[in-house]
C-alpha angles and dihedrals in degrees: 000000000000117000115232109197116218110180091202091062123049118224134230110204136190119187135171135011097338154278160295141100148198136105133253133235120249127237133212148256089244125029117234093198138070132213128214134175116231125214094258092052097262117141114229116204115185131187115177121206123165096191094113132006094257135105131198122208120196125185112196129186131192089238141104130099093336091068097043130101119225089260092054099041110144096008096104084064089052089049089053089060091048090054089078094057135081127324138174093285099036103035101186142026094260093056090043092052092045091054090049090055093044093053095040093239125174106192146177143148142204140201128209139163096282109018144031119208130195114187142166140169125218140157111297090233087069096051097115092049091045091055089050089050092053091045094052092048094053101034104039110027115163095205088202115206094228091049089047091057091050094047092044088065090050092052092045088053089052089049092051093050090055092045090055091064118101093236098049098096092041089056089051092051092047093052093048092050093048101041101022112186089006097053091113088068088070098042112086093170089061131186122325094220091055091051089050092056102034115138135205088245091059092050091051089051090055091048092054091047102048115000096078128116095249088058097046144065130207115215120196120184132169137040109000141115108262091203092061101037101083094052090046092052093044091053094051100040102035094103094053106099141154131234113280093245095047117144131176115267112252118184094180132246123314120252120262115276110269127247116275113293132174124219124188124192132180124204126183092213096056117097098188137025125259114210116194128178110186131191137183107271138192120296107221093220091055113019093037098154092051092060091065090051089049091056093047091049092050091051091049092052089050091053108121093218093048127106095243094055094045092046099049107022112021089047093055092235091128135020089228136352132178148132114257131201129170113198112233131166098224105026137038133197132171118197127192107195145170134189105215144161117264089245092060098039099101093045093049092044092057094045094046092050090055095040103091092059090058090059088069090067108105089222098053093087129030132219089239090058092049090051088051091052091054093049091049092054092051093046090048091053092051090053090051092053089057090065105057093173092059095037090058088064090048090053089050091053094052095043091056098038108038109354130253095275089065092051096047092055098039103104092042091052094046089051089057094058111117134191089254089057089051093050091050089047094050091048093048100045104026122019096038096045100044 
């Protein structure tokens, strides 16, 4: 498709073999957590820290869009909202909210393509009661019809807020081009019409498929006695079980990335152009080693003394430019992007298309920059460990996406990345595919 530049209308552009962005969190040389298997199949991950008298509890499930059918797309996210409603012990919203206030709980949850997380922080003196609170919510939800109608409106409002953004439709197109008839497996927000008609029966179907102990992990971080934790969790979660014939949901592999394609979109609300060139990237469950190289390369490109940063950002040529990669177990996308004025769009487009081949030059990066990247990852990890409440959510992400062995060896493996590894990576994912 030929680009026709109209300076009065900014452009949103997608080029190449597809999209996504975000960065991952580093791990450590030594792991400050432990993992145990409970009698009902639930994984217990504990990370004690006595800095403050608080404890964070996270329940994570290998669920989300990637376990949905087309008819259930987006309903796991709706289920996430219903998690914070009535259950067998707390039968209505008033009782639920009263218990939250009584225990001093601050709570939230999120749903993505590969995981669902429920989490809250409360005073450590209330840990046992907090575990009971979490167990009741996941094991005995009422999924009341009236509450479902109320929460449906909340989720529809969230959908509409997302749909009002300039890039919403582009993201939909990108996903459809990349994943074709399986695009719903990467769309946690789902379809509006399905949210509008979702039933209690459908939510119970999702519960039986993915919200079972064998498919979940419980992360506890903060001020607690590690010797007493396992027994405490066992006592509170022992009655939560799955059907005898339960098996993990498997929706099959994704299709091969399509041949290069160019998509152009105009939006009257946009003030600048977004140029994105996206490639097939490493899947953490398959091309594991390549994920470490991806993160090292991203950090090198972000280095303020590097050629990429000076060329695209220091110079003022673009408003922002970077390489993005969001680690996922079953999918992988690398996106090279720039936010740019319409006047500079054509210039940046040509340069960005040619950019990956320049990374093969042995003089493009320096050893000093690579050393800086390694130090930055270690320092970043130490900062993370100083926030146990946030790090519990990080542990939940990695448990559900790659597994804990990946996380425990992350820093050591990134430190092993060489310039030869980077050259092979660039050739494999960029220059040979574009």
